[in-house]
N, C-alpha and C positions, 0 to 999 in steps of 0.2 A: 702385593703392595701392602705396606703397613697402614693401619688405621690412623687417621689424623688425630693429633693430640687433642684431648677433650679437657674442658675445665669442669669445675664442680658446680657451675651455675647453669641449670637447665640443659646440661649436656651440649652446650653450644661450643663451637670451635674456639679455641683460645686465640684471642687477638692480641695478647700482650707481646712485647718484643722478646726475642730469644734471651733466655737467662744465662748470661755469661759473667756473673758477678755484678757488682754495682747495685743501685737501688732496686732496679726492676727484677733482679734475680731474687731478692728477698720478697718483693711484693707478689711475685708469681705464685709463691707457696700459699698465699692466702686462699686461693681458689681450689685447692685440693680437697677431695672428699675426706671426711673423718677428722678434720682439723678441730681440735678442742677449743683453742682460744677464739674469742669473738673477732669479727672482722676489724673492729676498732682497735682491739689490743694487738692484733697482728700488724696492722698498718703502723701503729706507734712503735712496735718492736722493730719493724723493718726500717723506719726512719732513723731510730736511734742507732741501730746496728751499722747503718751505712752513712752515719753523720759525717765521718771524716773522708768519705770518698771524694776524690778530686778528678777522676777520669771524666771524659766528655759525655759519657752516657748517664752520669748521675745527675740528680736534680740539683739546681742551684740553691744557695742559702735562702733566698727570698721565697722560692717555691716550697721548700721544706717548711719554712715558717708559716706560710699560708695554709699548708696541709695540717700542721699542728693546730693552727687557729680554727680551722674547720672542725677538727676533732673535738676541740674544747667548746665549740660554739653552743652545742646543745646543753651545756651545763650552766651557761650564763643566764642571769636573771636581769630584769629590767633595771633594778637598782644598781647593778654592776656597771651599767653603761650610761645612765641618765645624767643630764646636766642638773646639778642640785638647785634647789629653790633660790638660794642666795645668789646664784650666777645667772638667773633668768632675766632677760631683758624683755619687758612686756609693755603693752599700751592699754590705757583706759578706753573704753568704747566711746567716750565723749570727746576724745581727742580730735582736734581740727586737722585738716589735710596738710596745712603748712607744717605744724609740729610733727605730724606723722612722717613726712618726708625728711625732716631734720633728724628724727630718730633713726630712720633707715640709713641716712648718710653717715651719722656719727658712729653707729654700731657696726655697720658693714655686714649686717645679716639680711637675708632675703625674706625671712618670715618672723612674725612676732605673735605670741599668744595675745588674745584680746580678753580683757577682764572687765567685770562690772563691779565697781567699788573697791575690790581688793583681789589679790591673786588667787584667793581660795574660791572665787566665783568666775572661772574661765568660761567665756561664751563661744570662743572659736579662735581662729587665727586670721592674720592679714598678710598678704603677699605683696611685695614691692611692685611686682608686675601689674597687679590689679590697680594699685594706687596710681601708677604712672599712666596706665591706660585711661583711667577715669579723668585724670588731670588733662590729658591731651584731647579726649573726646568732648569734654564739657567746658574746656577753657576756663577752669577755675582761677587760673593765674590772673586773668583780666578782671575777674569779678572779686578779687581780693580773697579768694578761697572760701567764700561764703556759700552756704547751702549744702555743705558736705555732711554726709552721714556714713559712719564706718560700717553700719549695717548693710549698706548696699554692696560692699565688696568683701564682707566677712565670709570666711570659709569654715567648714566644720572640722573638728579634730576628734581623735580617739581619746577615750579616758580608760586608762589601764592601771592595774595594781602593781606595786613594786615587785611583787613576787612572781609576776608573769615571766615565762621563758622568752628570751629574745627571739628564738626561732618562731614561736607562735605569734609574737608581735610583728615580725617581718612579714609573715604570711597574711596577717590581718591588714597591715598597711597596704600590701599589694592588692588585696581583695577590695579594700575601700578606696584605693587610689589616693591616699593621703600621705604626706611626708612628715607629719608631726603627731605626737601623742603626748597627752598630759598624764603624768604619773600622780595618782591620788593615794592618800593614806586611808586607814580604816574609817576615818571620820569624814571623808570626802574632801579634805583639804589638799592643796597642791604640794607635792613633794619634789617634783622636778619635771623636766621635759625630755623627750627622746625624739630625735629626728632620724630619718632613714640613713642619713650620712653617718650618724653614730653607730648604727647597726652594721653598716658595710665596713667601717673602719676596724671593727673587731676582727675582720678577716684579712683585709688588705693592708692594714696599718693606717697611720694618720694621713688624711687627705687635706692638704693645706692649699688655700687659695691666696689671692693677693691681699685679702683682708685679714688673714690670720697673722698673729704676732710671731715674728721670727724669734728663735731662741736667743739670738744675739741681742735682740731688743729687750728680752726678759731677763737677761744676765748682763749687767754692766760692770765692767772692771773699774773699781774706784782707786785702786792702788796695786802695788806688787802682789799682795796676798789678801786683798779685800774686794768683795763683790757686792753690788746692790741687786737684789733678785726679787722678781715678782712672785708673791706667795702662791700664785696659781700654777707656777711652773711645775711640770711633771718631774718626779724624782729621777726618772731615767735620763731626762735631758740635763738635769743638774749634774748627775754623775758623769755624763759625757763631757759637759762643759768644763768641769773642774778636775776630771780624771781622778775621781775619788769616790770610794764606796761609802754610802750612808745607810744602807738598808740592811744592817745586821743587828738592829735592836729588836727587842721583843715586840710581838704583834705587828711586824712590818707589813703583813699582808693587807692591812687596812689603811696603809699610808700610800697615797698616790701623789701628793703634791708637797712642795716645800712648807706651805702653811700647815699641812697635816703633820709633817715631821716635827715642826716647832710645837704644835699642840701636844704631841705625844711626849716630847722631851720635857715640856713645862708641867704637864699633868693637869693643866687648867687653862683658862683663857688668859694669855699673857697680855700685859699692858705695854704701851709705847715706852721704849727704853729698857724693857726687861730683856735680860740676856740669859740664854741657856747654852749648855755645853754638850756636845756629842762625845761619845766614848773614843772617837778617833782624834779628839783634840780640837776640832773645828767648833767655833762659837757662832751662835745665831742671835742677832739683836733685832728686836721688833722696831722698825722705823716708822711704819704707818699702819694704823689699825682702827677699828671701831669696836663697840662693845660685843659684836658677834663674830667678827672675822679679822684675819690679818691681811694686809694689802702688800706691804713691802718689808723685806728682811735684809739686813746687812750680814754677810757671812765673812768670817775672819778665820784664816788658817792658823794653825799653831804658831807658825813663824810670825805672823802679824801680831798675835797676842803677846808673844815674847818681846817683840820690838817695842810694842806699846807699853808694856810693863817696865821694860828697861828704861825707856824715856821718862816715865813717871818717877822712877827711883832716882834717876840722874837729876831731875828737876828738884826733888825734895832735898837731895844732898847740897845742891847749889843754894837753896833757900836757907839751909842750916848754916852754911859757911858765911852767908851774908849777915 
């Protein structure tokens, strides 16, 4: 009787499915002795080689994407996944219980960083579950919310540098049993925050709940070829919504949102009313902004621009005739 087939890992019996083509056929070769490529390189090669496989034994598109995400996970840094400072919703440690509950209700988040004086002095975080528990146990509603101190329900957070690997942060979060980390710069100031959900989403994709803005709410069609867009909208979502590519300009690797694209096209902080043009003919007009960031953008297709220009020329001709 022939010997059972062995793998290259500790001489254990190979438990992989029989290799008869498809993804597993390529993956099986990873465990042979004397293979020069690394395991990571071999898995990537196997995934790419069998990307077009459609037979039932092959992995689905979502499974392949998750495997690619896992392979790339070790290269990610905290600043690749963090929520930037400008988007952080936080509360002062002196906040009253009534205002705290209003903030939770309005923002739709379950946790907030707690700061003293300003966001560069983060003391910890507060969870909506603790606030509601305190409210019901002490009946602050009847007492007019008096006597509340945020210190009684404040939880600790991690403080991590932007250069930290997300794999290390995930391990640290699990070890400390906390779901939030404050990202600090070299001077101790707050750069951003990272939640455990942010880390998991890098593998499984976006996890949306009932409080997350739907793409249809962030992209409003204002006319046949005109859209009003939230500047925080991810570029991938914009391209899907408009069926148009925008990510072929220089340095596109650093552009994640519509606001980032407008910044890149303008080359500076654009003002309200300022308009920039993409090389594909689409124009972006800043509708709402403050001195630091863009909030709303009007996007016009080349067709909309031509129609608008033609209307202006027609109006001028009529004025001259009069």
